[in-house]
C-alpha positions as CSV (number, residue, x, y, z in Angstrom):
1,M,-18.4,196.6,164.2
2,S,-16.0,198.0,166.8
3,K,-14.6,201.5,166.7
4,A,-11.1,199.9,166.1
5,A,-12.4,198.0,163.1
6,L,-14.1,201.1,161.7
7,K,-11.0,203.2,162.2
8,K,-8.9,200.6,160.4
9,E,-11.3,200.6,157.5
10,L,-11.5,204.5,157.3
11,L,-7.7,204.8,157.4
12,S,-7.5,202.5,154.4
13,L,-9.6,204.8,152.3
14,R,-8.4,207.7,150.1
15,K,-9.5,211.2,151.0
16,E,-11.8,211.2,147.9
17,Q,-13.5,208.0,149.1
18,L,-14.0,209.5,152.6
19,V,-15.6,212.6,151.1
20,E,-17.9,210.5,149.0
21,Q,-19.0,208.5,152.0
22,I,-19.7,211.6,154.1
23,L,-21.7,213.2,151.3
24,D,-23.7,210.0,150.9
25,L,-24.5,209.9,154.6
26,Y,-25.3,213.6,154.6
27,G,-27.9,213.0,151.8
28,R,-29.4,209.8,153.4
29,Y,-29.7,210.6,157.1
30,K,-31.3,213.7,158.6
31,S,-29.2,213.3,161.8
32,V,-25.9,213.4,159.9
33,K,-27.1,216.5,158.1
34,E,-28.1,218.1,161.3
35,F,-24.7,217.2,162.9
36,Y,-22.7,218.8,160.1
37,E,-24.9,221.9,160.0
38,M,-24.3,222.4,163.7
39,Y,-20.6,221.5,163.4
40,L,-20.0,223.8,160.5
41,H,-22.2,226.7,161.7
42,P,-22.4,226.5,165.5
43,Q,-23.6,230.0,165.9
44,S,-26.6,229.9,163.6
45,E,-29.9,231.4,164.7
46,K,-31.4,227.9,164.6
47,D,-29.0,226.7,167.3
48,V,-29.7,229.7,169.5
49,V,-33.4,229.3,169.6
């Protein structure tokens, strides 16, 4: 799937649907969880070490 197709699909979703999808990805994939942990808390001790 291209970025343009993904963007089109994401733009068609309601905010609640996007939140559900992100939470599902967060629970399923360690890499997504790590990304959001760094994104939301970039100055944590884990990132410094």
